[in-house]
C-alpha positions in Angstrom: -0.7 -12.7 -2.6 1.5 -10.3 -3.5 2.9 -11.1 -6.9 5.8 -8.5 -7.0 7.0 -10.2 -3.9 7.2 -13.6 -5.3 8.7 -12.5 -8.0 11.7 -10.4 -7.0 13.3 -13.5 -5.1 14.1 -15.4 -8.4 14.4 -19.4 -9.2 16.0 -21.5 -6.3 18.5 -23.9 -6.7 18.2 -27.6 -6.2 20.4 -27.1 -3.0 18.5 -27.7 0.7 15.1 -27.2 -0.9 12.9 -27.2 1.6 15.0 -25.3 3.9 15.6 -22.0 1.1 11.6 -22.0 0.8 10.8 -21.6 3.8 13.2 -19.0 4.5 11.6 -17.0 1.5 8.1 -17.7 2.8 9.1 -16.6 6.7 10.6 -13.2 4.8 7.6 -12.8 3.2 5.2 -12.7 6.2 8.3 -10.8 8.7 7.7 -8.7 6.1 4.1 -8.2 5.7 3.6 -9.0 2.2 1.0 -11.6 3.4 -1.4 -10.0 5.4 -3.9 -12.1 7.6 -6.7 -14.3 6.2 -4.9 -14.2 2.5 -5.3 -17.9 1.1 -1.3 -18.8 -0.1 -1.6 -20.7 -3.3 1.0 -23.4 -3.3 1.6 -23.9 -7.0 2.0 -20.0 -7.0 4.8 -20.2 -4.7 6.6 -23.5 -6.7 6.2 -21.6 -9.9 7.4 -18.1 -8.7 10.5 -20.1 -6.1 11.1 -22.5 -9.9 10.8 -25.4 -7.5 8.1 -28.3 -7.3 5.6 -28.1 -5.2 7.1 -30.9 -2.6 9.2 -28.0 -1.0 6.9 -25.9 -0.9 4.5 -28.5 1.3 8.0 -29.0 3.3 7.6 -25.6 4.3 4.0 -24.9 4.9 3.7 -27.5 7.4 7.1 -26.3 9.0 5.2 -22.8 9.2 2.1 -24.5 10.1 3.9 -25.7 13.2 4.6 -22.4 14.1 1.4 -21.2 14.1 2.9 -18.7 11.4 0.5 -20.4 8.7 -3.2 -22.3 9.1 -4.2 -24.9 6.8 -8.0 -25.3 6.5 -9.9 -28.0 5.5 -9.6 -29.1 2.2 -5.8 -27.9 2.3 -6.3 -24.6 1.6 -3.3 -22.5 3.3 -3.9 -19.0 4.9 -2.0 -17.0 7.1 -4.0 -16.9 10.5 -6.1 -14.0 11.9 -5.3 -13.3 15.0 -7.8 -12.4 17.9 -7.4 -9.9 20.6 -6.3 -11.9 22.7 -3.8 -13.6 20.9 -2.6 -9.8 19.9 -2.4 -9.1 23.2 -0.2 -11.6 24.3 2.7 -11.2 21.1 2.4 -7.7 22.0 3.1 -8.3 25.7 6.0 -10.8 24.9 7.7 -8.2 22.1 7.9 -5.6 24.9 9.8 -8.1 26.8 12.2 -9.5 24.3 13.0 -6.9 22.1 12.7 -4.4 25.2 15.6 -6.4 26.1 17.3 -6.2 23.0 17.5 -2.6 22.7 18.8 -2.3 26.2 21.5 -4.8 25.3 22.1 -2.6 22.0 22.3 0.4 23.6 25.3 -1.3 25.5 27.2 -2.9 22.9 26.5 -1.3 19.8 29.5 0.5 17.8 28.8 3.7 16.3 29.5 2.0 13.0 25.8 0.1 13.1 23.9 3.0 15.3 24.6 4.9 11.6 23.0 1.9 9.8 20.2 2.5 12.3 20.2 6.3 11.2 20.2 5.0 7.9 16.9 3.3 8.1 15.5 5.9 10.2 16.5 8.3 7.3 14.5 6.1 5.0 11.5 6.0 6.7 10.8 9.4 7.3 11.9 10.1 3.5 8.9 7.6 2.4 7.1 8.3 5.5 7.1 12.3 4.5 6.9 12.1 0.9 3.9 14.0 -0.7 2.2 11.0 -1.4 3.7 8.1 1.0 5.4 5.2 0.3 3.7 2.9 2.6 6.0 0.1 1.1 9.2 2.1 1.4 8.6 3.0 5.4 7.3 -0.8 5.7 11.0 -2.3 4.6 12.5 0.7 6.1 11.1 0.6 9.6 11.5 -3.5 9.5 15.1 -3.0 8.6 15.7 -0.5 11.5 14.3 -3.1 14.1 16.4 -6.1 13.1 19.3 -3.9 12.9 18.8 -2.9 16.6 18.5 -6.4 17.5 21.4 -8.1 15.5 23.6 -5.1 17.2 22.6 -6.6 20.5 25.3 -9.3 19.1 22.5 -12.2 20.2 22.1 -14.7 17.2 19.9 -16.5 19.8 17.9 -13.6 20.7 17.2 -12.3 17.0 16.0 -15.8 16.5 13.7 -15.3 18.7 12.2 -12.1 17.8 11.8 -13.4 14.4 9.6 -16.4 15.6 7.5 -13.4 16.8 7.5 -11.5 13.8 6.4 -14.8 11.9 2.9 -14.2 13.7 2.8 -10.2 14.5 4.5 -9.3 11.0 1.1 -9.5 8.8 -0.7 -8.1 10.9 1.6 -4.7 11.8 2.8 -4.6 8.3 -1.4 -4.3 7.2 -1.5 -1.5 9.2 1.1 0.6 8.0 -0.2 -0.3 4.5 -3.8 0.9 4.8 -2.7 4.3 6.3 0.2 6.0 5.3 -0.8 9.4 6.2 -0.2 8.3 9.7 3.1 7.6 9.0 3.8 11.5 8.8 4.8 12.8 12.0 3.5 9.8 13.6 4.6 7.9 16.7 7.2 5.4 15.1 9.1 8.9 14.0 8.7 10.1 17.7 10.3 6.8 18.6 12.7 6.3 16.2 14.3 9.5 17.4 14.1 8.6 20.8 15.8 5.5 20.3 18.6 6.7 18.3 19.7 9.2 20.7 19.5 6.9 23.4 21.5 4.7 21.6 24.2 7.4 21.3 24.1 7.7 24.4 24.6 4.5 25.5 21.5 4.6 28.1 20.1 1.1 28.2 16.3 2.5 29.4 15.8 5.1 27.6 16.4 2.6 24.8 14.1 0.2 25.6 11.5 3.1 27.0 11.9 4.4 23.6 11.3 0.8 22.0 7.9 0.4 24.5 6.9 3.0 23.5 6.6 2.1 19.5 5.4 -1.1 19.9 2.8 0.0 22.5 1.8 2.7 20.1 1.4 0.7 17.1 -0.5 -1.8 19.4 -2.7 0.2 20.4 -3.8 1.6 17.0 -3.8 -2.3 15.8 -6.4 -2.9 18.4 -8.9 0.5 17.3 -8.8 -0.4 14.1 -11.2 -3.8 14.2 -8.7 -6.1 12.6 -8.4 -8.3 14.9 -10.7 -11.2 15.3 -13.0 -11.6 18.5 
């Protein structure tokens, strides 16, 4: 587990601790700070967040029920390793749900919202095109761009659905980006993001969906080729 990721969140107050610990762990999973197969030390989590073991166990139970964490024999906890079939199912669902969000965003996003997306894309390009690519910054900028897009559709329940998909897909998606930072510069994500922003500015819903689908599909195809998925 990435110690800096937990240390950065700081101690929590004693109000609704189960919910808040769940939220922190959700964000670590979505952000790819916890990788597939990585074991989670509940004591380490409790110490980093300044809470007792009880809310941590509660949070783990919730995330295990969602399939985002896996409780092994002996009560060990780890991030699940997706099978190829599971990954392909998640990809199909992401194409449908996130593609729809991109269409809706193209119809309703205002200029200010589009410029926020452009800012995240600029940050992604800076990280990707640096002499020594900053994979962590690129991962963060990519996530911020995607979720700013989905929020701009103005459908909070849709964003919740997408977050649930990223809970399972996030670790493998971001592990791929972190392990191969050189693939970022001039890669498919840069091209797809540019096409997405152009479609949003033109209010072209079909083109926005196509750009988002191209982004997800290219990343998924590469991940399948790396052999990091279970049979």
